[in-house]
DSSP file (Angstrom, degrees, kcal/mol; ACC not computed):
  #  RESIDUE AA STRUCTURE BP1 BP2  ACC     N-H-->O    O-->H-N    N-H-->O    O-->H-N    TCO  KAPPA ALPHA  PHI   PSI    X-CA   Y-CA   Z-CA
    1    1 A M              0   0    0      0, 0.0     2,-0.2     0, 0.0     0, 0.0   0.000 360.0 360.0 360.0 137.2   61.9  109.2   50.3
    2    2 A T        -     0   0    0     43,-0.1     0, 0.0     1,-0.1     0, 0.0  -0.514 360.0 -79.7 -89.6 163.5   62.1  110.9   53.6
    3    3 A K        -     0   0    0     -2,-0.2    -1,-0.1     1,-0.1     2,-0.0  -0.433  55.3-115.2 -62.1 129.2   64.8  110.2   56.2
    4    4 A P        -     0   0    0      0, 0.0    43,-0.2     0, 0.0    42,-0.1  -0.323  11.6-150.4 -68.3 150.1   63.9  107.0   58.0
    5    5 A T  S    S+     0   0    0     41,-2.0     2,-0.3     1,-0.3    42,-0.2   0.740  85.9  23.6 -86.5 -27.4   63.1  107.1   61.7
    6    6 A H  E     -a   47   0A   0     40,-2.3    42,-2.5    62,-0.1     2,-0.5  -0.991  64.7-159.2-138.3 145.8   64.4  103.5   62.2
    7    7 A H  E     -aB  48  67A   0     60,-3.0    60,-2.6    -2,-0.3     2,-0.6  -0.980   8.4-159.8-128.4 120.0   66.8  101.4   60.2
    8    8 A I  E     -aB  49  66A   0     40,-3.4    42,-2.8    -2,-0.5     2,-0.5  -0.877   5.1-163.0-101.3 122.9   66.7   97.6   60.6
    9    9 A F  E     -aB  50  65A   0     56,-3.3    56,-2.5    -2,-0.6     2,-0.5  -0.932   1.4-163.3-108.1 123.3   69.9   95.7   59.6
   10   10 A V  E     -aB  51  64A   0     40,-2.9    42,-2.1    -2,-0.5    54,-0.2  -0.920  27.8-114.8-107.3 125.1   69.5   92.0   59.0
   11   11 A C  E     -a   52   0A   0     52,-2.5    43,-0.1    -2,-0.5    42,-0.1  -0.394  28.9-176.4 -61.4 124.1   72.8   89.9   58.9
   12   12 A G  E     -     0   0A   0     40,-1.5    42,-0.2    41,-0.4    -1,-0.2   0.442  33.2-133.0-100.1  -3.7   73.3   88.5   55.4
   13   13 A S  E     +     0   0A   0     40,-0.5     8,-1.5     1,-0.2     2,-0.3   0.564  48.8 155.0  67.3  11.3   76.4   86.6   56.5
   14   14 A F  E     -aC  53  20A   0     38,-0.7    40,-2.6     6,-0.2     2,-0.3  -0.540  22.1-167.1 -76.5 134.8   78.4   87.8   53.5
   15   15 A R    >   -     0   0    0      4,-1.5     3,-2.2    -2,-0.3    -1,-0.0  -0.836  34.6-112.5-121.1 157.3   82.1   87.8   54.0
   16   16 A A  T 3  S+     0   0    0     -2,-0.3    -1,-0.1     1,-0.3    -2,-0.0   0.776 116.6  59.6 -58.7 -27.5   85.0   89.3   52.0
   17   17 A T  T 3  S-     0   0    0      2,-0.1    -1,-0.3     1,-0.1     3,-0.1   0.568 117.9-111.6 -78.1  -8.3   86.2   85.8   51.2
   18   18 A G  S <  S+     0   0    0     -3,-2.2    -2,-0.1     1,-0.4    -1,-0.1   0.273  76.8 129.6  94.3 -11.3   82.9   85.1   49.5
   19   19 A A        -     0   0    0     -5,-0.1    -4,-1.5     1,-0.0     2,-0.4  -0.360  51.8-136.9 -72.5 156.5   81.9   82.5   52.1
   20   20 A Q  B     -C   14   0A   0     -6,-0.2    -6,-0.2    -3,-0.1    -7,-0.1  -0.959  18.3-146.6-117.8 137.7   78.5   82.8   53.7
   21   21 A G     >  -     0   0    0     -8,-1.5     4,-1.2    -2,-0.4     3,-0.2   0.082  35.9 -73.0 -90.4-159.9   78.0   82.3   57.4
   22   22 A V  H  > S+     0   0    0      1,-0.2     4,-1.5     2,-0.2     6,-0.1   0.851 118.8  61.3 -69.9 -40.7   75.3   80.9   59.7
   23   23 A C  H  4>S+     0   0    0      1,-0.2     5,-1.6     2,-0.2     3,-0.3   0.905 105.8  49.2 -58.2 -41.1   72.7   83.7   59.5
   24   24 A H  H >45S+     0   0    0      1,-0.2     3,-1.5     3,-0.2     5,-0.3   0.910 109.3  52.0 -62.4 -41.7   72.3   83.1   55.7
   25   25 A K  H 3<5S+     0   0    0     -4,-1.2    -1,-0.2     1,-0.3    -2,-0.2   0.724 104.5  58.0 -68.1 -20.5   72.0   79.4   56.3
   26   26 A K  T 3<5S-     0   0    0     -4,-1.5    -1,-0.3    -3,-0.3    -2,-0.2  -0.003 126.2-100.2 -98.2  27.8   69.2   80.2   58.9
   27   27 A D  T <>5 +     0   0    0     -3,-1.5     4,-1.6    -5,-0.1     3,-0.4   0.833  64.9 157.0  64.3  39.6   67.2   82.0   56.1
   28   28 A S  H  ><S+     0   0    0     -5,-1.6     4,-2.4     1,-0.2    -4,-0.2   0.788  71.4  62.6 -65.6 -24.5   68.1   85.6   57.0
   29   29 A S  H  > S+     0   0    0     -5,-0.3     4,-1.8     2,-0.2    -1,-0.2   0.896 104.8  45.9 -67.4 -37.7   67.3   86.5   53.4
   30   30 A Q  H  > S+     0   0    0     -3,-0.4     4,-2.4     2,-0.2    -1,-0.2   0.851 110.9  54.1 -68.8 -33.8   63.6   85.4   54.0
   31   31 A L  H  X S+     0   0    0     -4,-1.6     4,-2.6     2,-0.2    -2,-0.2   0.897 105.6  52.9 -65.5 -40.8   63.7   87.3   57.3
   32   32 A L  H  X S+     0   0    0     -4,-2.4     4,-2.2     1,-0.2    -2,-0.2   0.938 110.9  46.4 -58.0 -48.5   64.8   90.5   55.4
   33   33 A Q  H  X S+     0   0    0     -4,-1.8     4,-2.7     1,-0.2     5,-0.2   0.893 110.6  53.4 -62.1 -40.7   61.9   90.1   53.1
   34   34 A Y  H  X S+     0   0    0     -4,-2.4     4,-2.9     2,-0.2     5,-0.3   0.933 108.4  49.0 -61.3 -46.9   59.5   89.5   56.0
   35   35 A F  H  X S+     0   0    0     -4,-2.6     4,-2.6     1,-0.2     5,-0.2   0.930 112.8  48.5 -57.8 -46.0   60.7   92.7   57.8
   36   36 A E  H  X S+     0   0    0     -4,-2.2     4,-1.9     1,-0.2    -2,-0.2   0.938 115.7  42.4 -61.0 -48.5   60.2   94.7   54.6
   37   37 A E  H  X S+     0   0    0     -4,-2.7     4,-2.8     1,-0.2    -2,-0.2   0.911 115.9  47.8 -66.4 -43.0   56.7   93.3   53.9
   38   38 A E  H  X S+     0   0    0     -4,-2.9     4,-2.0    -5,-0.2     6,-0.2   0.892 110.2  51.9 -68.4 -39.7   55.5   93.5   57.4
   39   39 A A  H  <>S+     0   0    0     -4,-2.6     5,-2.8    -5,-0.3     4,-0.4   0.912 113.0  46.3 -61.8 -41.3   56.8   97.1   57.9
   40   40 A T  H ><5S+     0   0    0     -4,-1.9     3,-1.4    -5,-0.2    -2,-0.2   0.934 110.8  51.7 -64.9 -46.9   54.9   98.1   54.7
   41   41 A D  H 3<5S+     0   0    0     -4,-2.8    -1,-0.2     1,-0.3    -2,-0.2   0.835 110.6  49.3 -59.1 -33.3   51.7   96.2   55.8
   42   42 A R  T 3<5S-     0   0    0     -4,-2.0    -1,-0.3    -5,-0.2    -2,-0.2   0.518 114.5-117.5 -84.6  -5.3   51.8   98.1   59.2
   43   43 A G  T < 5 +     0   0    0     -3,-1.4     2,-1.9    -4,-0.4    -3,-0.2   0.774  58.5 156.0  74.7  25.3   52.3  101.4   57.4
   44   44 A L    > < +     0   0    0     -5,-2.8     3,-1.7     1,-0.2    -1,-0.2  -0.536   5.8 164.7 -85.7  73.9   55.7  102.0   59.0
   45   45 A D  T 3   +     0   0    0     -2,-1.9    -1,-0.2     1,-0.3   -43,-0.1   0.732  69.1  60.8 -64.7 -22.9   56.9  104.4   56.3
   46   46 A G  T 3  S+     0   0    0     -3,-0.2   -40,-2.3   -42,-0.1   -41,-2.0   0.365  85.3  95.0 -87.1   6.0   59.8  105.5   58.5
   47   47 A V  E <   -a    6   0A   0     -3,-1.7     2,-0.4   -42,-0.2   -40,-0.2  -0.874  53.7-170.2-104.2 124.7   61.3  102.1   58.7
   48   48 A M  E     -a    7   0A   0    -42,-2.5   -40,-3.4    -2,-0.5     2,-0.4  -0.898   6.2-157.2-109.3 141.8   64.1  101.1   56.3
   49   49 A V  E     +a    8   0A   0     -2,-0.4     2,-0.3   -42,-0.2   -40,-0.2  -0.975  16.8 169.6-123.0 132.2   65.3   97.5   56.1
   50   50 A S  E     -a    9   0A   0    -42,-2.8   -40,-2.9    -2,-0.4     2,-0.3  -0.959  29.4-124.5-138.6 155.7   68.8   96.5   54.8
   51   51 A S  E     -a   10   0A   0     -2,-0.3     2,-0.3   -42,-0.2   -40,-0.2  -0.710  28.9-161.6 -93.7 151.7   71.0   93.4   54.6
   52   52 A T  E     -a   11   0A   0    -42,-2.1   -40,-1.5    -2,-0.3   -38,-0.7  -0.750  22.0-102.1-122.2 172.2   74.5   93.5   56.0
   53   53 A G  E    S-a   14   0A   0     -2,-0.3   -40,-0.5     1,-0.2   -41,-0.4  -0.142  75.3 -44.7 -74.4-173.3   77.7   91.6   55.7
   54   54 A C        -     0   0    0    -40,-2.6    -1,-0.2   -42,-0.2   -43,-0.0  -0.350  45.2-160.8 -60.7 129.7   78.6   89.2   58.4
   55   55 A L        -     0   0    0     -3,-0.1    -1,-0.2    -2,-0.1    -2,-0.0   0.370  36.8-124.3 -92.9   2.8   78.1   90.6   61.9
   56   56 A K  S    S+     0   0    0      1,-0.1     3,-0.1     2,-0.0    -2,-0.1   0.771  84.4 105.3  62.3  32.9   80.4   88.0   63.4
   57   57 A L    >   +     0   0    0      1,-0.1     3,-2.4     6,-0.0     4,-0.3  -0.341  35.4 153.3-129.5  50.5   78.0   86.6   65.9
   58   58 A C  G >   +     0   0    0      1,-0.3     3,-1.4     2,-0.2    -1,-0.1   0.804  66.7  58.6 -55.1 -37.9   77.2   83.4   64.1
   59   59 A D  G 3  S+     0   0    0      1,-0.3    -1,-0.3    -3,-0.1    -2,-0.0   0.623 110.3  45.2 -70.6  -9.7   76.3   81.4   67.1
   60   60 A R  G <  S+     0   0    0     -3,-2.4    15,-3.3    13,-0.0    -1,-0.3   0.323 102.3 178.5-110.1   4.3   73.6   83.9   67.9
   61   61 A G    <   +     0   0    0     -3,-1.4     2,-0.1    -4,-0.3    13,-0.1  -0.137  48.8  50.8 -77.9 166.4   72.1   84.2   64.4
   62   62 A P  S    S-     0   0    0      0, 0.0    14,-2.3     0, 0.0     2,-0.4   0.483  79.7-167.6 -66.6 140.0   70.2   85.4   62.7
   63   63 A V        -     0   0    0     11,-0.2   -52,-2.5    12,-0.2     2,-0.4  -0.819   8.5-172.6-103.6 140.1   71.2   88.7   64.1
   64   64 A V  E     -BD  10  73A   0      9,-1.8     9,-3.5    -2,-0.4     2,-0.4  -0.992   6.2-160.6-131.9 138.8   69.3   91.9   63.6
   65   65 A V  E     -BD   9  72A   0    -56,-2.5   -56,-3.3    -2,-0.4     2,-0.5  -0.978   5.1-159.1-121.5 133.7   70.4   95.5   64.6
   66   66 A V  E  >> -BD   8  71A   0      5,-2.7     5,-1.8    -2,-0.4     4,-1.8  -0.954  20.9-130.7-116.7 125.8   67.9   98.4   64.9
   67   67 A Y  E  45S+B    7   0A   0    -60,-2.6   -60,-3.0    -2,-0.5    -2,-0.0  -0.902  78.5  31.7-115.2 148.5   69.0  102.0   64.8
   68   68 A P  T  45S+     0   0    0      0, 0.0    -1,-0.2     0, 0.0   -62,-0.1  -0.968 126.3  49.0 -88.7  -4.0   68.9  104.7   66.1
   69   69 A E  T  45S-     0   0    0      1,-0.1    -2,-0.2     2,-0.1   -63,-0.0   0.835  95.1-138.5 -64.6 -31.3   68.6  102.7   69.3
   70   70 A G  T  <5 +     0   0    0     -4,-1.8     2,-0.4     1,-0.2    -3,-0.2   0.793  42.0 163.5  76.0  28.4   71.6  100.5   68.5
   71   71 A T  E   < -D   66   0A   0     -5,-1.8    -5,-2.7    27,-0.0     2,-0.5  -0.695  25.9-153.5 -87.0 129.0   69.7   97.4   69.8
   72   72 A W  E     -D   65   0A   0     -2,-0.4    27,-3.4    -7,-0.2     2,-0.3  -0.882   9.9-163.6-103.3 130.2   71.1   94.0   68.7
   73   73 A Y  E     -DE  64  98A   0     -9,-3.5    -9,-1.8    -2,-0.5     2,-0.3  -0.869   3.6-151.2-114.9 148.3   68.7   91.1   68.6
   74   74 A Q        +     0   0    0     23,-2.3   -13,-0.2    -2,-0.3   -11,-0.2  -0.807  67.1  11.8-118.7 157.9   69.6   87.4   68.5
   75   75 A S  S    S-     0   0    0    -15,-3.3     2,-0.3    -2,-0.3    -1,-0.2   0.878  80.2-169.2  47.8  49.3   68.0   84.2   67.1
   76   76 A V        +     0   0    0    -14,-2.3     2,-0.2    -3,-0.2    -1,-0.2  -0.545  13.7 169.9 -79.4 129.6   65.5   86.3   65.2
   77   77 A T     >  -     0   0    0     -2,-0.3     4,-2.6   -46,-0.0     5,-0.1  -0.615  54.0 -89.5-118.5-179.3   62.5   84.4   63.6
   78   78 A E  H  > S+     0   0    0     -2,-0.2     4,-2.0     2,-0.2     5,-0.1   0.880 129.7  52.8 -63.1 -36.2   59.4   85.9   62.0
   79   79 A E  H  > S+     0   0    0      2,-0.2     4,-1.5     1,-0.2    -1,-0.2   0.907 111.0  45.6 -65.1 -41.3   57.7   85.8   65.4
   80   80 A V  H  > S+     0   0    0      2,-0.2     4,-2.5     1,-0.2    -2,-0.2   0.885 108.1  58.0 -68.1 -38.2   60.6   87.7   66.9
   81   81 A A  H  X S+     0   0    0     -4,-2.6     4,-2.7     1,-0.2     5,-0.2   0.903 104.0  52.6 -57.0 -41.7   60.5   90.1   63.9
   82   82 A D  H  X S+     0   0    0     -4,-2.0     4,-2.5     1,-0.2    -1,-0.2   0.907 109.3  48.7 -60.3 -41.5   56.9   90.8   64.8
   83   83 A E  H  X S+     0   0    0     -4,-1.5     4,-2.3     2,-0.2    -2,-0.2   0.877 110.5  51.1 -66.2 -37.6   57.9   91.6   68.4
   84   84 A I  H  X S+     0   0    0     -4,-2.5     4,-2.2     2,-0.2    -2,-0.2   0.928 112.2  46.0 -65.4 -45.0   60.7   93.9   67.2
   85   85 A L  H  X S+     0   0    0     -4,-2.7     4,-2.4     2,-0.2    -2,-0.2   0.884 110.7  53.5 -65.8 -37.7   58.3   95.8   64.9
   86   86 A D  H  X S+     0   0    0     -4,-2.5     4,-1.9    -5,-0.2    -1,-0.2   0.930 109.0  49.9 -58.1 -44.8   55.8   96.0   67.8
   87   87 A A  H  X>S+     0   0    0     -4,-2.3     5,-2.9     1,-0.2     4,-0.6   0.887 108.5  51.7 -63.6 -40.2   58.5   97.5   69.9
   88   88 A I  H ><5S+     0   0    0     -4,-2.2     3,-0.9     1,-0.2    -1,-0.2   0.931 110.3  49.1 -61.4 -44.2   59.3  100.1   67.2
   89   89 A E  H 3<5S+     0   0    0     -4,-2.4    -1,-0.2     1,-0.2    -2,-0.2   0.841 116.7  41.9 -62.4 -33.6   55.7  101.0   67.0
   90   90 A Q  H 3<5S-     0   0    0     -4,-1.9    -1,-0.2    -5,-0.2    -2,-0.2   0.384 110.9-119.9 -96.1   2.5   55.5  101.4   70.8
   91   91 A D  T <<5S+     0   0    0     -3,-0.9    -3,-0.2    -4,-0.6     2,-0.2   0.901  78.7 106.4  57.0  43.8   58.9  103.1   71.1
   92   92 A T  S   <S-     0   0    0     -5,-2.9     2,-0.4    -8,-0.1    -1,-0.2  -0.577  70.7-102.6-129.9-165.8   60.3  100.4   73.3
   93   93 A V        -     0   0    0     -2,-0.2     2,-2.1    -3,-0.1     3,-0.1  -0.974  23.5-122.1-126.9 140.7   62.7   97.4   72.9
   94   94 A A    >   -     0   0    0     -2,-0.4     3,-2.2     1,-0.2     4,-0.3  -0.551  38.7-177.0 -79.5  76.8   61.8   93.7   72.5
   95   95 A E  G >   +     0   0    0     -2,-2.1     3,-1.4     1,-0.3    -1,-0.2   0.757  68.5  66.6 -52.3 -35.7   63.8   92.9   75.7
   96   96 A A  G 3  S+     0   0    0      1,-0.3    -1,-0.3    -3,-0.1    -2,-0.1   0.671 108.9  38.9 -64.6 -15.4   63.3   89.1   75.6
   97   97 A H  G <  S+     0   0    0     -3,-2.2   -23,-2.3   -17,-0.1    -1,-0.3   0.297  81.9 129.1-119.5   8.2   65.4   88.9   72.4
   98   98 A V  B <   -E   73   0A   0     -3,-1.4     2,-0.5    -4,-0.3   -25,-0.3  -0.433  66.0-113.1 -68.5 136.4   68.2   91.5   73.0
   99   99 A L              0   0    0    -27,-3.4   -27,-0.2     1,-0.2    -1,-0.1  -0.577 360.0 360.0 -70.0 121.4   71.7   90.1   72.5
  100  100 A A              0   0    0     -2,-0.5    -1,-0.2    -3,-0.0    -2,-0.1   0.399 360.0 360.0-109.7 360.0   73.4   90.1   75.9
């Protein structure tokens, strides 16, 4: 595997206490799978997708962070995921969904 050009982190809501937060309850695990499959389908070999622990922005979830830009996205759905991947392909940011 080569070094990824982008790394997408999907909040998995896991906490040290073992509790799971809001992003998990809003199906962030399915969102993680969607990002992985869609990136593969698009031939985005330089995109890596990972789950994270709780990002502590539960009221804005599911939350996704894209590096190296360091862009945080809120209320991510599969449709928003498509826009995020489009933005990665176009070397832009999906501004309408940026966490402000």
